[in-house]
N, C-alpha and C positions, 0 to 999 in steps of 0.2 A: 504493500500500500504506500509506504513511504517512498519506495523507488518510483512508483507511478506518479506520485505527487511531485517529486523532485524533477522527474522528466517533463511533467507538464509545465512547471515553473521555468525550466530551461527553454522549453519551446516558446513560451511567452516572451522571455528575454530576447531570444534569437529573432523572433518576429519584430519586436520593437526596434532592435538594432538594425534589422534590414530596412524598416521604414525610415529610420533616421538616415541611413546611408543613402537611400533613394532620394530623400529630401534635400541632401546636400548637393553641391554642384561639383562633383569630382570628375565628370566626363570632360576630357579636354576638347571634345568635338562640339561642346555646347557652350555658348556664351550667354550667361544669365544677365538680363538687363532690367533694371528698375525704372519704371516710368509711371506717370500718373494715370493716364487713360481718360482724363477729364479736362485736358487743356488743349482745346481746339485752336489752331489747326495742327498743332505739333504732335499730340498724343491723345486720341479720343476714340470712342466707339462709333462705328457706322454699320448699321445692320447687324449688330452683334459681333462684329470683328474689330479688332484693334488696328487703327490706322493712323496716318498723320505724317507730317514732314519728318519729325525725329524718328518715328518708327520705320519709315522707308529708308532713311539714310543709314540707320544702324543695321538694318537688314542687308543693305548693299555692302556695308563694311564686313558683315558676317560672311557674305558670299566671297569677298576677296580673301578673307582669312580661312575659308573652308570650314566655317563653324556655323552650326545651327543656332539661331537666336531664340532664346526662351525668355518671354517677358514676365515680369513679376509686378503687377499693378500695386502701387503704394502711394498713399497720400503724400503730397509734397513735403509737409512739415515732418514726416517720418522717413523721408527717402534717404537722407544721409546716414541716419541711424541704421537703416537697413543695409546700406553699403558697408558701414563699419563692422556690423555684426555678421557680414559675409552671407547675407541672404541672396545677394547677387554680386556680379563682378563689376558692374558698370552702371552709371546713371545716364540715361538718355532722356533729358527733359528740360532742354533750354537752360542749362546751368551757366549762369553768367560768370565770366572770368573776373575775379577780383583778387587782391593780394591775400586776403584771409583764406580763400579757397585754394589758391595756388600753394599756400603753405601747408594746408591740411591734406590735400588730395593730389593725385597725379592727373593733371588735366591734359586733354588732347589739344591739338591745334584747333582754333575756332572753325565751326562749320556754318555759323549764322552771324550776321552783323545787322543790328537794328538800333532803333532809338526809343527812348522813353517818352510817354505822353501822359498828360493829366486828363482824366475823364470826370465830368460832372454831369448833373442833370442839365438839360438844355436851357431851362429857365433860370439857371444860376449865372448871374452876370458878374459875380464878385471874384471869380477865380480865373486867372489867365496865365499865371506863371508859378514857379515853385515858391516864390516869396509870398504869394497869396495864401499858401497852405498853413502858414503859421497860426496856431490856435484853432485850426479846423480839425475835423475828424476824417481819417482815411481808412478804407477797408483794404487790408493787405494780408498776404500770406507772410507770417511773421519771420520765416527763415529765408525769404526771397531777397534778392538784391534791390528790388523796387521798394520793399519795406524800409530798407536803410535809407533810400533816397527820400522817402516820405518823412521818416523820422528826422532826417538831417534838415529838412525844411521846416521843422517845428510842428508837424502834423501829429495829432494824437491818433494812435493806430488801434483800430478794431480788427482783431485777428480773424481771418477766414481761412477756409481750406483751399480756395482757389478763385480764379477769375470770375467764374459764373456766380458764385456766392457774393463776391464783392459787388458785382453789378446789381444783384438783387437787393442788397442792403442800400445801395445808392438809389435805386428806383423807389425803394420804400421810405426814403428820407431819413434813414438811420445814420448815414454818413454823408459828408459833403463831397467827397471825391475818392478816386482810386488812381494810383499810379501804376502803369503797366507797360508792356511791350506794344509798340505800334502795330506789329504784325498780328498779335492776338486781338487787339481792339478792332483792327480792320476786318478780321475774319468774323468777329461777332456782329459788326455793323452790316457786313455783306449778307450774312445768313439770316439775320432777324429783321433788318430794315427798321430797327428800333430808333425812333426819332425823339424819344424822351431823354436820351443821353447823347453826349457828343464829346469830341476832343476839344478841351478848353485851352490847351496849351501844350508846349513841349518842355521836357526837362532840360534840354540842352546837352544831354549825354548820349553818346553812342556806346552801345554795349556789344560785346562779343560773347557767343555761347559755345561751350565745348562739352565733350563727354568727360565724366569724372570717374576715376578709378581710385582704389586705395593707394596710399603712398608706396606700399610694397609691391605695386603692380606696374612698375615703370616699363617692364618688358612688353606688357599688354598694350600700354599707351603707345609705345614705339611702333608696334604692329598696326595699331589703329591709325596712327599718323601716316604710315606708309600707304595704308588702304585709302585714306582720304586724299592723299596726293594722286593716287591712281584714279580715283573717282572724279577728281577735278580734271585730270588729264584726258579722260575718255568722255567727258561731258555729262556723266551721270548725275553729279551734284546739281549742275545747272538745270538739267531736265526735271529733277524732282522739285527743285525750287520753283521753276516756272509753273509746274503743275499746281502748286499750292498758293503761290503769291503773284504769279504773272510777271515776275522779275527774278533775277538771280541774287538772292540774299546770302549765298554761300561764300561770296568773295571776301 
């Protein structure tokens, strides 16, 4: 009886270990990528499938590396914690390059260049520039680069999970503005024709976005950079960019 019980316990332990092993990314042929899946046009759901500019670019990189890309959808404010805890190998979600991130992570060369804009309700005539945000309230993802821009302008931040929620708080009158990427704002306007919000001004900053890996993954970053060079050279990056934005934002 004891031998049977002991054998049963061993079987449970072995099964648990097997599940744990399967959940880790030990397969060198698989590139596990963290992304939001809620940030159009970069990473979002369309007809039940994950798509977007970042999704297509990293898939193209995976093809160059000969690795299958496995996406792990993660809220933005938890995405770097997921990277550090090794839930995935890489973040593909418009990671803006800045000194803090360059110190903490291994960043690829940029694959997107854009600028920041300030979005308000259309009937708000008091905000036109960053200086007008002082003392106002902004809806921002608290770990985003745009959050730092808003805070630096003196805006009180209302934390949100993403751009869609920020727009909703703005429309409901709970915040005065949100600062975000001009490409994301342009996509929202194009898809919704929402005339109740508009771009009130520009931040005056150009940002560059890259893929982020852990600091101990420089070899992976080097491979990604080589792949990005190849994708620029053969016109793939420009083609993907034109598909989503009508222009080449990968330069």
